[in-house]
N, C-alpha and C positions, 0 to 999 in steps of 0.2 A: 580212314574210316570215317575221322570225326570231317572231316573235312565232304565225304560223299554225301553224312548224314546232317550237312550244315547244308550242301547246294539243292537235297531232294528236298530238303523243308524250304528252302528260297524261293523255290519251283514250287511247290502246292502254292504259297501265299499269295503268289505273283499271279498265278492261272485266275487261282480266288478270285480275287480278287479284281482280276479284267473277267472274269465273267458275272460278276455281281455286283456290275460298278455304274454307277447312275448313268446314261449317253446325253443328258440333261445340257455341257458342257460341249457337247455337238454342234449345238444347233447356240442363236447370238441370243443378247439380251431381249432384243424386240421380238423376237417371235417367244421365248418366254415369258414375258410380260405379259403379252398379248391372249397368246395359251390362260394364262393363271388367271384372270379375268374375265373372258369368256369361261372356263369352267374349271372353279376353285375347289368344286367337292373330288374334280375327275382321278380316278388313282392305274393304277399300271397303266403308266406315262412312258412312255417308247417314241423317240424321235431316229426320221432319218430324215435323210437329206437326198437330195436328184437335182440335175442341171437347173431342174425347169421350179420347182415346190418344196418344201420341208411340210416332210406329213405328222403328224401325232398322232399313232394308234391308242389308246386309253381307253378303262370302264366308266360309266358316267348310270350310276341307277341301274345300273347290273346287264346293260345297254353297254358292244363294244359297239366303239365311235372310231371314225379318222378326221379327223380338223386336217388341213390344205393353207397350206402360207405362204405367201412370199418371202424373200429374204431382207424385207423392212418390219416385217409385223403385220402387215394386213395378211387377216381372212379369206378366202380362196371362197372356202367351202365346208361343209360336212360332209361325212358319209356318213350310211348303217345301216344292216343287214335285215330285211319283210321278211314276214311271214305274207304270201298270200293275200292274206284275210285282212291280211293293214292298209291292204290294198283300195283307192276310192274306191264306191261300187260298180262306179263307170267301167272304168277299166279291168276290173274283176270281172264280167259281163261279159268283154271286149277280148280276151282273155279265151276262155274259154268258148265261145262261139269260133274266133279265125285262130286260136292254137291248142285245140282238144286232144289233138294226137301230138301232140310233144309234150316231155315231162320239168320242167323248172329247173336248175343248172345252178342260178344262176340272181335274184335278185335286192337290193338297194337301191336307197332316195342319194341322192344330193340336193342338197338344200344351200339358198346362197342368202346375203338378202334382198334378193331382189325376188325371186321363184326355188320354186322346190320342184325338183323333175325324179322320176322313178325307169328305173335304166333293170331291165328284163331278160336275162337271157334260157333260151327256151331250143332245148336237140329232140329228136328225132333218131330213128337210125341215119339214117343221110346226111343232115345240117344241123347248125345252127345257127339261132339267130340269135342277133341283139337287139330288143325294142326303145326304145327312147317312148315315154311321154309326153302328149302334146296339149298337155289342158286336161280331153276327158279323151285321148285317142289316146292310141300309141302306133310311132313313124316303126320306122328302119331303121338301124340303125348299122348295121352288120351284119352282114348274111354271111356264111361258109358253107361249103359241102362238106362233110366228114372220109375222108379216103379209105 
């Protein structure tokens, strides 16, 4: 009985530590240093890796954001979700004119050192279209028919 209790306590301890562990050790020091320099006051930071980049999801000034890095710690860009009213006026006008019969299912800004692009996904009953801003107008980035 004593061994069973010790096993249960040890199991609970391991599960708790795993669930609440800081996953910052899954990324290298270059990425962590670069992130801390750019976003010193970020909160709730969660790092994840893919074959192509390392992503840091975090909160900054009550805004959920994501920063993307190379393995060498070089920032690729930063994204954040937006409301349609936060788009530049020209893009809002084009959206209302050309896609009035669609609803918005996703909208975010992706910024790099050199520029900032907006991506929006609009849908209707028949299709789903992802648009990318090209300056002051939208261009079709991806289009798919719904089944």
